[in-house]
C-alpha positions as CSV (number, residue, x, y, z in Angstrom):
1,M,-112.9,-133.0,-23.0
2,R,-112.3,-133.7,-26.8
3,S,-112.2,-130.9,-29.1
4,E,-115.6,-131.0,-30.5
5,E,-117.6,-131.1,-27.1
6,R,-115.4,-127.7,-26.1
7,A,-116.2,-126.3,-29.8
8,G,-119.9,-127.4,-28.9
9,I,-119.9,-125.4,-25.2
10,V,-118.1,-122.3,-27.0
11,A,-120.6,-122.1,-29.7
12,A,-123.4,-122.2,-27.4
13,V,-121.8,-119.4,-25.0
14,L,-121.5,-117.1,-28.2
15,L,-124.9,-117.8,-29.2
16,L,-126.2,-116.6,-26.0
17,L,-123.7,-114.0,-25.2
18,W,-123.0,-112.1,-28.5
19,G,-123.8,-108.9,-28.4
20,T,-123.1,-108.2,-24.7
21,I,-119.7,-106.9,-23.2
22,L,-118.5,-110.3,-22.3
23,T,-117.7,-110.9,-26.1
24,F,-116.9,-107.5,-26.9
25,P,-112.8,-108.0,-27.5
26,L,-114.1,-111.0,-29.7
27,H,-116.4,-108.9,-32.0
28,K,-113.5,-106.6,-32.3
29,F,-111.3,-109.2,-33.8
30,T,-114.4,-110.0,-36.0
31,V,-114.4,-106.2,-37.1
32,F,-110.9,-106.3,-37.8
33,L,-110.9,-109.2,-40.1
34,E,-114.2,-108.1,-42.2
35,G,-112.4,-104.6,-42.6
36,S,-109.3,-106.5,-43.8
37,V,-111.0,-108.3,-46.4
38,H,-112.6,-105.7,-47.7
39,S,-109.5,-103.6,-47.7
40,V,-107.8,-106.4,-49.9
41,I,-110.9,-107.1,-52.3
42,G,-111.1,-103.0,-52.6
43,G,-107.3,-102.9,-53.7
44,L,-107.5,-105.3,-56.3
45,S,-111.2,-103.8,-57.6
46,D,-113.1,-100.9,-57.0
47,E,-116.1,-102.1,-59.0
48,L,-117.2,-105.5,-57.9
49,P,-120.9,-106.0,-57.7
50,A,-122.3,-105.9,-54.1
51,V,-123.3,-109.3,-54.5
52,V,-119.8,-110.7,-55.3
53,M,-118.3,-108.6,-52.6
54,S,-120.5,-110.1,-50.3
55,L,-119.8,-113.8,-51.7
56,I,-115.8,-113.4,-51.1
57,T,-116.5,-111.9,-47.8
58,I,-118.2,-114.8,-46.5
59,V,-115.7,-117.5,-48.6
60,I,-112.9,-115.6,-47.0
61,L,-114.0,-115.3,-43.4
62,T,-114.9,-119.2,-43.7
63,A,-111.2,-120.1,-45.0
64,V,-109.8,-118.1,-42.1
65,E,-112.0,-119.8,-39.4
66,V,-111.3,-123.2,-41.4
67,G,-107.8,-122.3,-41.1
68,L,-107.3,-121.5,-37.7
69,L,-109.3,-124.9,-36.7
70,L,-106.6,-126.6,-38.7
71,L,-103.9,-124.6,-37.0
72,S,-105.9,-125.6,-33.5
73,R,-105.0,-129.1,-34.3
74,T,-100.9,-128.1,-33.7
75,R,-98.9,-126.8,-31.2
76,L,-99.4,-123.4,-32.0
77,A,-102.7,-123.8,-31.1
78,C,-102.2,-122.1,-27.8
79,Y,-100.8,-118.8,-29.7
80,I,-104.0,-118.4,-31.3
81,P,-105.3,-115.7,-28.9
82,A,-102.2,-114.0,-28.5
83,A,-102.1,-113.5,-32.0
84,A,-105.7,-112.6,-32.6
85,L,-105.5,-109.8,-29.7
86,F,-102.1,-108.6,-31.0
87,L,-103.4,-107.9,-34.6
88,T,-106.8,-106.7,-33.3
89,S,-104.7,-103.8,-30.8
90,M,-102.3,-103.0,-33.5
91,H,-105.4,-102.4,-36.1
92,F,-107.2,-100.3,-33.3
93,V,-103.7,-98.3,-32.5
94,I,-103.1,-97.6,-36.3
95,R,-106.8,-96.5,-36.6
96,S,-106.5,-94.3,-33.7
97,I,-103.9,-92.5,-34.9
98,R,-104.7,-92.3,-38.4
99,Y,-108.1,-90.7,-37.3
100,R,-106.4,-88.9,-34.4
101,S,-109.2,-90.4,-32.3
102,F,-108.5,-92.7,-29.1
103,D,-111.4,-94.6,-27.6
104,S,-110.2,-95.5,-23.9
105,G,-112.8,-98.3,-23.2
106,I,-111.8,-100.1,-26.4
107,G,-108.1,-99.8,-25.7
108,I,-108.4,-100.6,-21.9
109,T,-110.1,-103.7,-22.7
110,L,-107.8,-105.0,-25.1
111,A,-104.9,-104.4,-22.9
112,V,-106.4,-106.2,-20.0
113,I,-107.2,-109.0,-22.3
114,L,-103.7,-109.0,-23.6
115,I,-102.1,-109.1,-20.0
116,I,-104.5,-112.0,-19.2
117,T,-103.6,-113.8,-21.9
118,A,-99.7,-113.2,-21.5
119,L,-100.3,-114.4,-18.0
120,L,-101.6,-117.7,-19.0
121,H,-98.8,-117.9,-21.4
122,L,-96.5,-117.3,-18.6
123,F,-97.8,-119.8,-16.1
124,R,-98.6,-122.2,-19.0
125,A,-101.9,-122.8,-18.6
126,E,-102.3,-124.7,-22.1
127,R,-106.0,-125.7,-21.2
128,I,-107.5,-122.1,-20.7
129,L,-105.4,-120.8,-23.7
130,L,-107.1,-123.6,-26.3
131,W,-110.7,-122.5,-24.8
132,E,-109.7,-118.8,-25.2
133,G,-108.7,-119.9,-28.7
134,D,-111.7,-121.5,-29.5
135,F,-113.8,-118.2,-28.5
136,F,-111.6,-116.4,-31.6
137,I,-112.1,-119.0,-33.8
138,F,-115.7,-119.4,-33.5
139,A,-116.4,-116.0,-32.9
140,I,-116.2,-115.7,-36.7
141,S,-119.2,-117.7,-37.1
142,A,-121.0,-115.6,-34.6
143,H,-120.0,-112.8,-36.6
144,L,-121.1,-114.2,-39.9
145,L,-124.4,-115.5,-38.1
146,T,-125.0,-111.5,-37.0
147,S,-124.3,-110.3,-40.3
148,L,-126.1,-112.8,-42.6
149,V,-129.1,-113.6,-40.1
150,A,-129.7,-111.6,-37.2
151,A,-129.2,-108.2,-38.9
152,P,-132.0,-108.7,-41.6
153,L,-134.1,-110.2,-39.0
154,S,-133.3,-106.7,-36.8
155,S,-135.8,-104.9,-39.4
156,Y,-138.6,-107.2,-38.0
157,E,-138.0,-106.3,-34.3
158,V,-138.0,-109.9,-33.2
159,M,-134.1,-110.4,-32.0
160,D,-134.4,-108.2,-29.4
161,K,-137.2,-110.3,-27.9
162,I,-135.1,-113.7,-28.8
163,I,-131.1,-112.9,-28.2
164,Y,-128.7,-109.8,-28.0
165,M,-127.0,-111.0,-31.4
166,D,-128.1,-108.2,-33.5
167,H,-126.1,-105.4,-31.0
168,F,-123.2,-106.3,-32.8
169,H,-124.1,-106.3,-36.7
170,D,-121.9,-103.1,-38.1
171,T,-122.5,-104.7,-41.4
172,D,-125.3,-106.6,-42.9
173,M,-123.8,-108.9,-46.3
174,S,-127.3,-110.5,-46.8
175,V,-128.7,-106.9,-48.2
176,P,-127.5,-107.6,-51.6
177,F,-129.6,-110.6,-52.1
178,A,-132.9,-109.5,-50.9
179,G,-135.2,-110.1,-53.3
180,F,-133.6,-112.4,-55.3
181,L,-135.8,-115.1,-56.4
182,T,-138.6,-113.1,-54.4
183,L,-137.0,-114.5,-51.3
184,P,-135.7,-112.3,-48.6
185,A,-132.8,-111.5,-47.4
186,F,-132.6,-113.6,-44.0
187,V,-133.5,-116.5,-46.2
188,W,-130.5,-116.1,-48.2
189,G,-128.4,-115.2,-44.9
190,L,-129.7,-118.6,-43.4
191,F,-128.7,-120.5,-46.6
192,F,-125.3,-119.4,-46.8
193,M,-124.9,-119.5,-42.8
194,I,-125.8,-123.2,-43.3
195,I,-123.2,-124.1,-46.4
196,V,-120.5,-122.2,-44.4
197,S,-121.1,-124.1,-41.5
198,L,-120.9,-127.6,-42.3
199,P,-116.6,-126.9,-43.1
200,V,-116.5,-125.7,-39.7
201,I,-118.2,-128.1,-37.8
202,Y,-116.1,-131.0,-39.6
203,Y,-113.1,-129.7,-38.9
204,S,-114.0,-129.1,-35.2
205,F,-113.5,-132.9,-34.3
206,S,-109.9,-134.5,-33.8
207,R,-108.1,-131.5,-32.6
208,R,-106.2,-130.8,-29.6
209,K,-108.0,-131.8,-26.5
210,A,-108.4,-129.5,-23.4
């Protein structure tokens, strides 16, 4: 199967299942990424306007996704899931130690997925690992879609009637743009989502087949 076909299937699955327990490990990965971006930006400056903070976060997350898409064209593609899970797990452990609070549900879930991924590597199931890698890559787009479009729409109480996506919106990046040029937040969110989707779609082509 060509990479663009695989990407389309993965995107459709994420669109339908994002916000459910099945995508919970992917959600924790994207939360880790956004938290890391905020930490870096906050370390550089504590006085950035909210609009600038949101724009920088959107750009960096998109750049990470494009970077992973480029990496998925190489032999290193199979290691994307393991790396994503390892970083997410380390982030979870460090936060648990720092705040002296351990969520056994999250810990067990991450451990199980890590073990399954390790077994896939052990049996050299490269095709499955490529699929798993794409789920982690396109989870970033799902996270952006949630934060930019689903989150502001949740106030209209329409998302629950259509999709589960708004169940995983920890942040709302569209808030700083609300009312700008008299447009509501979700319109700006949709605009930014369309813009960032263009490079993601472009670099989804010509990758490793599975």
